[in-house]
KEKOLMAR-705939 format. One line per field, with one value per residue (C-alpha): residue in one letter; x, y, z negated. Coordinates in nm, 2 decimals. Layout:
% KEKOLMAR-705939
resn: c(A / ...)
px: c(X / ...)
py: c(Y / ...)
pz: c(Z / ...)
END
This chain:
% KEKOLMAR-705939
resn: c(M / R / W / G / G / C / F / S / G / G / D / V / R / V / G / G / P / P / L / E / E / P / D / P / E / V / F / S / F / A / E / R / L / P / T / W / P / P / G / G / G / F / A / R / G / R / M / C / I / G / G / G / E / L / E / L / A / A / A / T / S / F / Q / K / I / C / T / L / S / P / P / R / R / R / G / C / G / G / N / S / V / T / F / Y / R / P / V / G / V / P / E / G / F / S / L / L / G / H / Y / C / Q / P / N / C / R / P / L / H / G / H / L / L / V / A / R / A / G / A / P / P / A / G / A / P / P / Q / P / S / P / P / L / R / A / P / R / D / Y / A / L / V / W / E / F / S / G / N / R / G / S / N / N / A / S / R / C / Y / G / L / R / D / A / Y / F / W / V / P / V / P / P / E / G / Y / K / A / V / G / C / L / V / T / T / E / P / Q / K / P / P / L / D / D / V / A / C / V / R / A / D / L / T / E / E / C / E / P / H / G / S / L / L / H / L / Q / L / E / S / P / P / P / E / S / C / A / A / A / A / F / A / V / R / G / V / R / P / A / H / R / G / M / W / G / K / G / V / G / A / G / T / F / C / C / A / A / D / G / S / S / P / R / E / Q / G / I / A / C / L / S / N / V / E / L / D / L / S / A / M / P / T / L / E / Q / A / H / A / L / I / R / H / Y / G / P / T / L / F / F / H / P / K / E / L / Y / L / P / S / S / V / S / W / F / F / K / N / G / A / A / L / Y / R / R / G / D / A / A / A / A / G / E / E / I / D / G / E / G / S / N / L / P / G / G / D / C / N / D / G / E / Y / W / I / D / V / P / S / G / E / R / G / R / A / V / C / R / G / N / I / E / S / A / E / L / Y / A / H / V / K / P / A / M / G / G / A / C / T / D / V / A / M / W / V / F / C / P / F / N / G / P / A / R / L / K / L / G / P / V / S / L / P / L / G / K / T / G / R / H / V / G / D / W / E / H / F / A / L / R / V / S / N / L / T / G / E / L / M / A / V / Y / Y / S / Q / H / S / G / G / H / W / V / D / A / S / A / L / E / Y / T / D / G / N / K / P / V / V / Y / S / S / R / N / G / H / A / S / Y / A / Y / P / G / V / Y / L / Q / G / S / A / A / L / G / I / G / I / R / N / D / A / A / R / S / K / L / F / V / D / S / S / A / K / Y / R / I / V / A / A / E / Y / L / G / E / G / A / V / A / E / P / Q / W / L / Q / F / M / R / E / W / G / P / T / V / V / Y / K / S / R / R / R / M / E / W / M / V / G / R / L / P / L / R / I / K / C / R / A / E / K / M / L / N / K / M / P / N / E / L / S / R / E / E / G / P / T / G / P / K / E / K / N / N / W / E / G / D / E / R / W)
px: c(1.03 / 1.20 / 1.47 / 1.80 / 1.97 / 1.92 / 2.11 / 2.05 / 2.00 / 1.84 / 1.47 / 1.21 / 0.87 / 0.60 / 0.40 / 0.55 / 0.90 / 1.07 / 0.96 / 1.19 / 1.06 / 1.23 / 1.36 / 1.14 / 1.28 / 1.43 / 1.22 / 1.34 / 1.20 / 1.13 / 1.35 / 1.64 / 1.60 / 1.67 / 1.93 / 1.76 / 1.80 / 2.09 / 2.03 / 1.97 / 2.03 / 1.76 / 1.86 / 2.21 / 2.20 / 2.23 / 2.04 / 2.11 / 1.89 / 1.94 / 2.12 / 2.38 / 2.45 / 2.31 / 2.35 / 2.11 / 2.19 / 1.97 / 2.09 / 2.04 / 2.14 / 2.01 / 2.10 / 1.83 / 1.82 / 1.51 / 1.18 / 0.87 / 0.54 / 0.22 / 0.08 / -0.19 / -0.08 / 0.22 / 0.33 / 0.17 / -0.17 / -0.06 / 0.15 / 0.49 / 0.76 / 1.15 / 1.39 / 1.70 / 2.02 / 2.15 / 2.48 / 2.74 / 2.64 / 2.85 / 3.16 / 3.11 / 2.73 / 2.57 / 2.26 / 1.94 / 1.77 / 1.69 / 1.42 / 1.11 / 0.88 / 0.59 / 0.72 / 0.40 / 0.57 / 0.94 / 1.21 / 1.22 / 1.36 / 1.43 / 1.61 / 1.80 / 2.12 / 2.31 / 2.64 / 2.74 / 2.75 / 2.93 / 2.74 / 2.77 / 3.05 / 2.93 / 2.66 / 2.68 / 2.87 / 2.63 / 2.71 / 2.68 / 2.74 / 2.42 / 2.48 / 2.60 / 2.60 / 2.32 / 2.42 / 2.25 / 1.98 / 1.63 / 1.50 / 1.16 / 1.08 / 1.25 / 1.18 / 1.41 / 1.42 / 1.56 / 1.55 / 1.34 / 1.01 / 0.87 / 0.95 / 0.72 / 0.92 / 0.81 / 0.42 / 0.51 / 0.86 / 1.05 / 1.41 / 1.59 / 1.50 / 1.57 / 1.40 / 1.62 / 1.53 / 1.84 / 1.86 / 1.98 / 2.20 / 2.05 / 1.92 / 1.91 / 1.63 / 1.64 / 1.51 / 1.44 / 1.48 / 1.72 / 1.67 / 1.95 / 1.95 / 2.18 / 2.09 / 2.37 / 2.30 / 2.42 / 2.73 / 2.70 / 2.82 / 2.60 / 2.33 / 2.34 / 2.10 / 2.00 / 2.00 / 1.67 / 1.65 / 1.70 / 1.40 / 1.01 / 0.74 / 0.66 / 0.36 / 0.30 / 0.15 / 0.02 / 0.06 / 0.36 / 0.33 / 0.08 / 0.14 / -0.15 / -0.03 / -0.33 / -0.38 / 0.01 / 0.13 / 0.18 / 0.50 / 0.66 / 0.48 / 0.46 / 0.25 / -0.04 / 0.06 / 0.36 / 0.36 / 0.57 / 0.46 / 0.58 / 0.68 / 0.58 / 0.60 / 0.30 / 0.30 / 0.31 / 0.21 / 0.33 / 0.51 / 0.56 / 0.93 / 0.91 / 1.15 / 1.07 / 1.36 / 1.22 / 1.23 / 1.00 / 0.88 / 0.79 / 0.61 / 0.48 / 0.26 / 0.07 / 0.32 / 0.37 / 0.70 / 0.69 / 0.65 / 0.95 / 1.16 / 1.15 / 1.12 / 1.12 / 1.42 / 1.33 / 1.42 / 1.44 / 1.46 / 1.27 / 1.57 / 1.40 / 1.72 / 1.67 / 1.34 / 1.33 / 1.35 / 1.06 / 1.23 / 1.30 / 0.94 / 0.84 / 1.09 / 0.94 / 0.60 / 0.70 / 0.87 / 0.63 / 0.32 / 0.03 / -0.20 / -0.56 / -0.80 / -1.19 / -1.45 / -1.57 / -1.90 / -1.84 / -2.08 / -1.93 / -1.58 / -1.32 / -1.27 / -1.03 / -1.16 / -1.13 / -1.36 / -1.61 / -1.63 / -1.64 / -1.91 / -2.17 / -2.09 / -2.18 / -2.14 / -2.43 / -2.48 / -2.70 / -3.00 / -2.99 / -3.11 / -3.37 / -3.15 / -2.92 / -2.57 / -2.28 / -2.06 / -1.71 / -1.41 / -1.16 / -0.92 / -1.19 / -1.06 / -1.41 / -1.46 / -1.43 / -1.12 / -1.12 / -0.97 / -1.29 / -1.62 / -1.88 / -2.15 / -2.21 / -2.13 / -2.14 / -2.11 / -2.38 / -2.45 / -2.72 / -3.06 / -3.16 / -2.96 / -2.67 / -2.62 / -2.63 / -2.36 / -2.13 / -2.21 / -2.07 / -1.72 / -1.48 / -1.20 / -1.00 / -0.95 / -0.89 / -0.54 / -0.44 / -0.37 / -0.04 / 0.04 / 0.43 / 0.50 / 0.72 / 0.66 / 0.83 / 1.04 / 1.17 / 1.30 / 1.04 / 0.85 / 0.45 / 0.29 / -0.07 / -0.23 / -0.60 / -0.86 / -1.16 / -1.50 / -1.81 / -2.03 / -2.04 / -2.29 / -2.55 / -2.44 / -2.53 / -2.60 / -2.46 / -2.66 / -2.46 / -2.51 / -2.76 / -2.69 / -2.95 / -2.95 / -3.00 / -3.18 / -3.03 / -2.83 / -2.45 / -2.52 / -2.38 / -2.21 / -1.84 / -1.61 / -1.26 / -1.06 / -0.67 / -0.38 / -0.03 / 0.32 / 0.56 / 0.91 / 1.27 / 1.44 / 1.77 / 1.74 / 1.47 / 1.29 / 0.92 / 0.83 / 0.47 / 0.14 / -0.17 / -0.50 / -0.78 / -1.14 / -1.41 / -1.27 / -1.01 / -0.74 / -0.44 / -0.06 / 0.07 / 0.44 / 0.60 / 0.69 / 0.31 / 0.19 / 0.08 / 0.29 / 0.26 / 0.49 / 0.79 / 0.79 / 0.43 / 0.19 / -0.17 / -0.45 / -0.81 / -1.09 / -1.42 / -1.74 / -1.96 / -1.79 / -1.42 / -1.23 / -0.87 / -0.77 / -0.45 / -0.60 / -0.90 / -1.22 / -1.52 / -1.47 / -1.73 / -1.79 / -1.93 / -1.89 / -1.69 / -1.72 / -2.11 / -2.13 / -2.30 / -2.21 / -2.17 / -2.03 / -1.71 / -1.65 / -1.28 / -1.16 / -0.94 / -1.09 / -0.99 / -1.10 / -0.79 / -0.57 / -0.18 / -0.10 / 0.29 / 0.18 / -0.15 / -0.08 / -0.03 / 0.16 / -0.09 / 0.12 / 0.44 / 0.45 / 0.80 / 0.97 / 0.85 / 0.59 / 0.57 / 0.76 / 0.45 / 0.14 / -0.19 / -0.47 / -0.77 / -1.01 / -0.76 / -0.84 / -1.23 / -1.27 / -1.65 / -1.85 / -1.81 / -2.18 / -2.51 / -2.60 / -2.82 / -3.06 / -3.16 / -3.43 / -3.25 / -3.15 / -3.50 / -3.64 / -3.42 / -3.48 / -3.86 / -3.80 / -3.58 / -3.85 / -4.11 / -3.86 / -3.94 / -3.80 / -3.56 / -3.36 / -3.45 / -3.15 / -2.88 / -3.03 / -3.00 / -2.65 / -2.59 / -2.76 / -2.52 / -2.24 / -2.37 / -2.20 / -2.35 / -2.38 / -2.71 / -2.87 / -2.70 / -2.42 / -2.27 / -2.17 / -1.77 / -1.53 / -1.21 / -0.85 / -0.70 / -1.02 / -0.93 / -0.75 / -0.49 / -0.37 / -0.16 / -0.18 / -0.10 / -0.30 / -0.58 / -0.44)
py: c(-0.07 / 0.07 / -0.09 / -0.01 / 0.13 / 0.44 / 0.67 / 0.96 / 1.29 / 1.65 / 1.71 / 1.97 / 1.94 / 2.17 / 2.34 / 2.38 / 2.26 / 1.98 / 1.63 / 1.32 / 1.07 / 0.72 / 0.65 / 0.39 / 0.03 / -0.10 / -0.37 / -0.69 / -1.01 / -1.31 / -1.51 / -1.45 / -1.43 / -1.73 / -1.79 / -1.73 / -1.96 / -1.85 / -1.67 / -1.35 / -0.99 / -1.04 / -0.95 / -0.86 / -0.52 / -0.34 / -0.27 / -0.06 / 0.21 / 0.44 / 0.16 / 0.11 / 0.49 / 0.51 / 0.24 / 0.21 / 0.06 / 0.08 / 0.25 / 0.02 / 0.23 / 0.56 / 0.83 / 1.03 / 1.40 / 1.55 / 1.48 / 1.69 / 1.64 / 1.87 / 1.98 / 1.74 / 1.47 / 1.32 / 0.98 / 0.67 / 0.83 / 1.13 / 1.22 / 1.24 / 1.20 / 1.16 / 1.24 / 1.06 / 1.07 / 0.72 / 0.63 / 0.35 / 0.44 / 0.22 / 0.38 / 0.60 / 0.62 / 0.97 / 1.07 / 1.17 / 1.30 / 1.23 / 0.99 / 1.05 / 0.82 / 0.82 / 0.74 / 0.49 / 0.19 / 0.06 / 0.20 / -0.01 / 0.24 / 0.23 / 0.50 / 0.46 / 0.60 / 0.63 / 0.64 / 0.66 / 0.33 / 0.17 / 0.19 / -0.12 / -0.10 / 0.09 / 0.29 / 0.64 / 0.89 / 1.14 / 1.51 / 1.52 / 1.30 / 1.12 / 1.29 / 1.64 / 1.84 / 2.09 / 2.48 / 2.59 / 2.52 / 2.66 / 2.72 / 2.57 / 2.61 / 2.67 / 2.62 / 2.88 / 3.06 / 3.39 / 3.42 / 3.37 / 3.46 / 3.11 / 3.16 / 2.91 / 2.90 / 3.25 / 3.10 / 2.80 / 2.80 / 2.53 / 2.40 / 2.46 / 2.27 / 2.37 / 2.22 / 2.24 / 2.17 / 2.12 / 2.37 / 2.15 / 2.27 / 2.31 / 1.98 / 1.82 / 1.73 / 1.71 / 1.39 / 1.45 / 1.72 / 1.80 / 1.86 / 2.02 / 2.15 / 2.46 / 2.75 / 2.73 / 2.55 / 2.19 / 2.14 / 2.09 / 1.76 / 1.62 / 1.53 / 1.46 / 1.57 / 1.36 / 1.44 / 1.51 / 1.23 / 0.98 / 1.10 / 1.13 / 1.32 / 1.23 / 1.33 / 1.36 / 1.07 / 1.04 / 1.27 / 1.22 / 1.57 / 1.84 / 2.13 / 2.40 / 2.73 / 2.86 / 3.23 / 3.28 / 3.65 / 3.79 / 3.95 / 3.62 / 3.34 / 3.37 / 3.05 / 2.92 / 2.54 / 2.32 / 1.98 / 1.69 / 1.41 / 1.09 / 1.10 / 0.85 / 0.81 / 0.98 / 0.67 / 0.33 / 0.00 / -0.33 / -0.13 / 0.20 / 0.33 / 0.53 / 0.44 / 0.58 / 0.67 / 0.66 / 1.07 / 1.30 / 1.64 / 1.93 / 2.27 / 2.55 / 2.70 / 2.34 / 2.38 / 2.02 / 1.86 / 1.90 / 2.32 / 2.26 / 2.09 / 1.76 / 1.42 / 1.06 / 0.82 / 0.64 / 0.33 / 0.45 / 0.16 / -0.06 / -0.29 / -0.59 / -0.78 / -0.75 / -0.93 / -1.26 / -1.58 / -1.81 / -2.02 / -1.72 / -1.63 / -1.96 / -1.91 / -1.57 / -1.71 / -2.01 / -1.76 / -1.47 / -1.64 / -1.50 / -1.72 / -1.59 / -1.64 / -1.63 / -1.52 / -1.79 / -1.74 / -1.74 / -1.93 / -1.86 / -2.01 / -2.03 / -2.32 / -2.37 / -2.26 / -2.61 / -2.75 / -2.45 / -2.58 / -2.93 / -2.91 / -2.72 / -2.39 / -2.36 / -2.11 / -1.91 / -1.70 / -1.40 / -1.50 / -1.84 / -1.76 / -2.02 / -2.28 / -2.50 / -2.36 / -2.54 / -2.75 / -2.60 / -2.85 / -2.80 / -2.57 / -2.38 / -2.47 / -2.43 / -2.08 / -1.81 / -1.59 / -1.23 / -0.90 / -0.73 / -0.80 / -0.78 / -0.90 / -1.20 / -1.48 / -1.51 / -1.78 / -1.90 / -2.18 / -2.46 / -2.38 / -2.57 / -2.73 / -2.83 / -2.46 / -2.37 / -2.64 / -2.49 / -2.15 / -2.25 / -2.34 / -2.60 / -2.45 / -2.79 / -2.74 / -2.37 / -2.24 / -1.88 / -1.76 / -1.57 / -1.29 / -1.20 / -0.86 / -0.56 / -0.25 / 0.08 / 0.05 / -0.31 / -0.19 / -0.41 / -0.73 / -0.74 / -1.06 / -1.03 / -1.33 / -1.37 / -1.58 / -1.71 / -1.75 / -1.90 / -1.67 / -1.33 / -1.34 / -1.08 / -0.76 / -0.59 / -0.24 / -0.06 / 0.27 / 0.36 / 0.09 / -0.08 / -0.36 / -0.46 / -0.72 / -0.62 / -0.93 / -1.04 / -0.70 / -0.79 / -1.17 / -1.26 / -1.57 / -1.56 / -1.35 / -1.25 / -1.07 / -1.03 / -0.91 / -0.82 / -0.87 / -0.59 / -0.72 / -0.50 / -0.64 / -0.50 / -0.70 / -0.95 / -0.80 / -0.78 / -0.40 / -0.40 / -0.59 / -0.44 / -0.53 / -0.48 / -0.38 / -0.31 / -0.11 / 0.05 / -0.07 / 0.03 / -0.08 / -0.16 / -0.15 / -0.48 / -0.35 / -0.29 / -0.63 / -0.91 / -1.25 / -1.61 / -1.89 / -1.69 / -1.42 / -1.50 / -1.18 / -1.27 / -1.15 / -1.14 / -1.19 / -1.01 / -1.21 / -1.26 / -1.00 / -1.13 / -0.79 / -0.82 / -0.65 / -0.64 / -0.67 / -0.81 / -0.56 / -0.39 / -0.22 / 0.01 / 0.08 / 0.40 / 0.67 / 0.60 / 0.93 / 0.90 / 0.54 / 0.44 / 0.19 / -0.16 / -0.41 / -0.59 / -0.81 / -0.96 / -1.23 / -1.52 / -1.86 / -2.22 / -2.16 / -2.06 / -2.11 / -2.09 / -1.92 / -2.00 / -2.36 / -2.37 / -2.15 / -2.15 / -1.89 / -1.82 / -1.55 / -1.36 / -1.17 / -1.01 / -1.38 / -1.40 / -1.59 / -1.94 / -1.92 / -1.97 / -2.14 / -1.92 / -2.14 / -2.05 / -1.94 / -1.65 / -1.53 / -1.54 / -1.15 / -1.18 / -1.22 / -1.47 / -1.44 / -1.27 / -0.91 / -0.86 / -0.58 / -0.49 / -0.26 / -0.16 / 0.17 / 0.24 / 0.14 / 0.35 / 0.65 / 0.58 / 0.58 / 0.91 / 1.08 / 1.03 / 1.16 / 1.49 / 1.81 / 1.87 / 1.56 / 1.46 / 1.65 / 1.48 / 1.15 / 1.21 / 1.30 / 1.00 / 0.79 / 0.95 / 0.82 / 0.46 / 0.26 / 0.22 / -0.18 / -0.11 / -0.06 / -0.32 / -0.56 / -0.64 / -0.97 / -0.98 / -1.02 / -1.21 / -1.11 / -1.00 / -0.77 / -0.55 / -0.22 / -0.33 / -0.65 / -0.44 / -0.10 / 0.01 / -0.10 / 0.17 / 0.35)
pz: c(-0.37 / -0.68 / -0.89 / -1.07 / -1.39 / -1.61 / -1.79 / -2.01 / -1.90 / -1.96 / -2.03 / -1.87 / -2.04 / -1.98 / -2.28 / -2.62 / -2.74 / -2.57 / -2.71 / -2.72 / -2.47 / -2.41 / -2.09 / -1.90 / -1.93 / -1.63 / -1.44 / -1.36 / -1.22 / -1.45 / -1.23 / -1.03 / -0.65 / -0.48 / -0.23 / 0.11 / 0.38 / 0.62 / 0.95 / 1.09 / 0.91 / 0.65 / 0.29 / 0.37 / 0.22 / 0.55 / 0.84 / 1.15 / 1.33 / 1.64 / 1.85 / 1.55 / 1.52 / 1.16 / 0.89 / 0.60 / 0.24 / -0.06 / -0.37 / -0.67 / -0.99 / -1.11 / -1.33 / -1.51 / -1.40 / -1.60 / -1.70 / -1.64 / -1.85 / -1.80 / -2.12 / -2.28 / -2.07 / -2.23 / -2.23 / -2.01 / -2.00 / -1.81 / -1.51 / -1.67 / -1.41 / -1.41 / -1.14 / -1.09 / -0.85 / -0.74 / -0.86 / -0.73 / -0.37 / -0.15 / -0.01 / 0.30 / 0.24 / 0.19 / -0.01 / 0.17 / -0.15 / -0.50 / -0.63 / -0.85 / -1.02 / -1.28 / -1.64 / -1.70 / -1.56 / -1.58 / -1.33 / -1.03 / -0.79 / -0.40 / -0.23 / 0.08 / 0.19 / 0.51 / 0.69 / 1.05 / 1.22 / 1.52 / 1.84 / 2.06 / 2.31 / 2.63 / 2.46 / 2.59 / 2.35 / 2.16 / 2.16 / 1.79 / 1.48 / 1.32 / 0.99 / 0.88 / 0.56 / 0.52 / 0.59 / 0.28 / 0.03 / -0.03 / -0.36 / -0.38 / -0.75 / -1.07 / -1.45 / -1.62 / -1.93 / -1.80 / -1.40 / -1.08 / -0.93 / -1.00 / -1.35 / -1.52 / -1.82 / -1.93 / -1.90 / -2.08 / -2.23 / -2.04 / -2.01 / -1.69 / -1.38 / -1.00 / -0.69 / -0.35 / 0.00 / 0.23 / 0.50 / 0.80 / 1.06 / 1.43 / 1.57 / 1.24 / 0.97 / 0.58 / 0.46 / 0.08 / -0.20 / -0.49 / -0.84 / -1.07 / -1.42 / -1.34 / -1.13 / -0.90 / -0.56 / -0.52 / -0.35 / 0.04 / 0.05 / -0.20 / 0.07 / 0.44 / 0.71 / 1.01 / 1.35 / 1.48 / 1.76 / 1.46 / 1.28 / 1.32 / 1.14 / 0.79 / 0.58 / 0.18 / 0.01 / -0.35 / -0.62 / -0.84 / -1.03 / -0.99 / -1.25 / -1.26 / -1.43 / -1.62 / -1.54 / -1.46 / -1.51 / -1.16 / -1.23 / -1.38 / -1.17 / -0.81 / -0.75 / -0.95 / -0.91 / -0.83 / -0.67 / -0.62 / -0.40 / -0.22 / 0.16 / 0.42 / 0.81 / 0.97 / 1.22 / 1.06 / 1.12 / 1.30 / 1.58 / 1.39 / 1.42 / 1.09 / 0.79 / 0.45 / 0.25 / -0.09 / -0.13 / -0.24 / -0.12 / -0.34 / -0.29 / -0.48 / -0.18 / -0.06 / 0.25 / 0.43 / 0.45 / 0.83 / 0.75 / 0.51 / 0.79 / 0.60 / 0.82 / 0.80 / 0.95 / 1.26 / 1.40 / 1.76 / 1.96 / 1.68 / 1.59 / 1.40 / 1.34 / 0.98 / 0.99 / 0.83 / 1.02 / 1.01 / 0.78 / 0.55 / 0.61 / 0.45 / 0.16 / 0.10 / 0.05 / -0.14 / -0.38 / -0.41 / -0.31 / -0.57 / -0.74 / -0.64 / -0.92 / -0.87 / -1.15 / -1.37 / -1.24 / -0.87 / -0.69 / -0.33 / -0.32 / -0.03 / 0.20 / 0.48 / 0.82 / 0.96 / 0.64 / 0.74 / 1.12 / 1.04 / 0.79 / 1.00 / 1.10 / 1.48 / 1.76 / 1.89 / 2.21 / 2.26 / 2.44 / 2.30 / 1.95 / 1.95 / 2.07 / 1.83 / 1.79 / 1.96 / 1.71 / 1.66 / 1.63 / 1.34 / 1.53 / 1.69 / 2.02 / 2.17 / 2.04 / 2.33 / 2.30 / 2.41 / 2.32 / 2.18 / 2.01 / 2.29 / 2.09 / 2.30 / 2.03 / 1.65 / 1.40 / 1.16 / 0.92 / 0.94 / 0.76 / 0.44 / 0.19 / 0.44 / 0.48 / 0.11 / 0.07 / 0.32 / 0.17 / -0.15 / 0.00 / -0.10 / -0.30 / -0.26 / 0.11 / 0.08 / 0.22 / 0.30 / 0.63 / 0.65 / 0.91 / 0.90 / 1.04 / 1.04 / 0.82 / 0.77 / 1.12 / 1.04 / 0.71 / 0.52 / 0.59 / 0.52 / 0.47 / 0.50 / 0.34 / 0.46 / 0.26 / 0.41 / 0.20 / 0.40 / 0.23 / 0.06 / -0.23 / -0.34 / -0.51 / -0.84 / -0.88 / -1.20 / -1.29 / -1.62 / -1.89 / -1.67 / -1.40 / -1.16 / -0.91 / -0.54 / -0.42 / -0.10 / -0.05 / 0.02 / 0.13 / 0.47 / 0.62 / 0.71 / 0.46 / 0.55 / 0.27 / 0.24 / 0.03 / 0.13 / 0.01 / 0.08 / 0.08 / 0.15 / 0.45 / 0.27 / -0.04 / -0.04 / -0.31 / -0.35 / -0.35 / -0.41 / -0.34 / -0.14 / -0.27 / 0.00 / -0.14 / 0.07 / 0.38 / 0.15 / -0.10 / -0.26 / -0.33 / -0.67 / -0.73 / -0.83 / -1.18 / -1.25 / -1.14 / -1.34 / -1.26 / -1.33 / -1.29 / -1.21 / -0.95 / -0.82 / -0.87 / -0.97 / -0.74 / -0.89 / -0.65 / -0.75 / -0.80 / -0.49 / -0.29 / -0.29 / -0.30 / -0.46 / -0.76 / -0.97 / -1.31 / -1.47 / -1.52 / -1.36 / -1.08 / -0.91 / -0.52 / -0.55 / -0.80 / -1.10 / -1.26 / -1.25 / -1.33 / -1.03 / -0.75 / -0.67 / -0.92 / -0.86 / -1.16 / -1.17 / -1.43 / -1.46 / -1.46 / -1.36 / -1.02 / -0.84 / -0.53 / -0.54 / -0.20 / -0.24 / -0.18 / 0.00 / 0.32 / 0.67 / 0.88 / 1.17 / 1.32 / 1.36 / 1.67 / 1.62 / 1.62 / 2.00 / 2.19 / 2.09 / 1.77 / 1.59 / 1.72 / 1.66 / 1.60 / 1.86 / 1.60 / 1.55 / 1.90 / 1.82 / 1.82 / 1.76 / 1.44 / 1.20 / 1.08 / 1.21 / 1.15 / 0.82 / 0.78 / 0.40 / 0.25 / -0.06 / 0.05 / 0.16 / -0.17 / -0.36 / -0.14 / -0.20 / -0.58 / -0.56 / -0.35 / -0.64 / -0.91 / -1.10 / -0.92 / -1.21 / -1.17 / -0.80 / -0.67 / -0.91 / -0.83 / -0.44 / -0.51 / -0.67 / -0.41 / -0.15 / -0.35 / -0.26 / -0.01 / 0.32 / 0.28 / 0.10 / 0.46 / 0.70 / 0.71 / 1.04 / 1.11 / 0.99 / 1.24 / 1.21 / 1.08 / 1.43 / 1.52 / 1.19 / 1.26 / 1.00 / 1.18 / 1.40 / 1.19 / 0.84 / 0.54 / 0.44 / 0.15)
END
């Protein structure tokens, strides 16, 4: 999550004289946030971790320190980034590091600050405070006109910028880095280090900036590259305790944050008091629930699970394949539950026109199934919204400028897809939306989303395959560089589902047993469709094997870029069988 004000500062630019570049505009939502229903600790601006030892708040305003832009990549088209220090930090709170974001989107910063909390009465006293100033700083990299071993300015002529990692006292960890425009070390009280037992391992995530120095003279440049990356907890998911502070790491030698002594915060006892109440969770969905648009040529539309069951979907059991399937009631109460997919049961649709009608779905009945769960150690709430389509349509292959239908390839009964909202439990602001795409996906920051009807993001569902995208277009599942892969076409149409109105919360485990009545169909861990075997890959391999030798090798490499679904499609399992039900999204 990123938000806040922005003020002018100095520039640092790679390659040639500095150029004037306007500061990114500050992102703001189209509508003011609502007054959330009262209760609990949600959206109160504070949360505690470590049994109350450490209190966290979100910095909401920023001052620009400097900008870095690699040569030939200026502006939005490159990876120009700006570094910020938070301002207006609440009294008594300490910085844990500075903030960095790319300049190709509006400023929407999120940086946690911390202060010593008040442990509950009767808690055993700790031998050392939760926060302490660093004992020193280590210079990671410098851009300077007249000094330093990592003197990139002698290669490219830069203004001054210096990157520092706090050196923590024994038993403490640094949580972020600092940036200055002067060679002097920052004051020791500019940042706080956190007691090690209130932290856990982190890992780099994403590339904010990568500067490759072309053939740097060895006497002036000790390293050939400098990288700035985001930081996230190494262990994430619904019950993960790691809390990302919104800081960054940087290195000139490829060293990891762990090797540099940088860690994430840890909600050691997983205090979830900042999570929303059930009423607040409903309010979040009503306010932020995306509009899900289907392609104008989509033939295989969503439906409710109840409609699917009532209109002919049946339960089959191994060994009884020749027998008629068992009818399923609207809530799936006669579906077998279980903790694994043992292959004993699956769901299928009737043959003939009745089955084809079921496969076309019923968008009027469609509703989104919401799983509300903790994220980032209880600092955030993820609302995973699952959409069910009775059928996944056939795939189309793109070979450069040519698109070819692949017959039955990609067709299967039962298609579960999802997207997810991530909301700050400190402020109630939408941080980002996760778009799930064929065993993968990515997060898109709230400042870069397309919105409709106030603060509701837009989700585009791809034609036939129903993968989720933030923007309309043609996306390839394969090799985008080679222009070869399965097409995913996304576009707006009159076929849509408003998830802010048509939804059902089906699970929220953190609220305790019985708070949400989970439907029986959610406990069905088996396959929602039969396994399908295709011949597409075999045919393509046969064709490649008969190509001239001079192009055969390249064609084989292209074929290896193709997704495995060209060979076989296992019957899809339901939401609770997916590893991102309790784990983090695949990003």
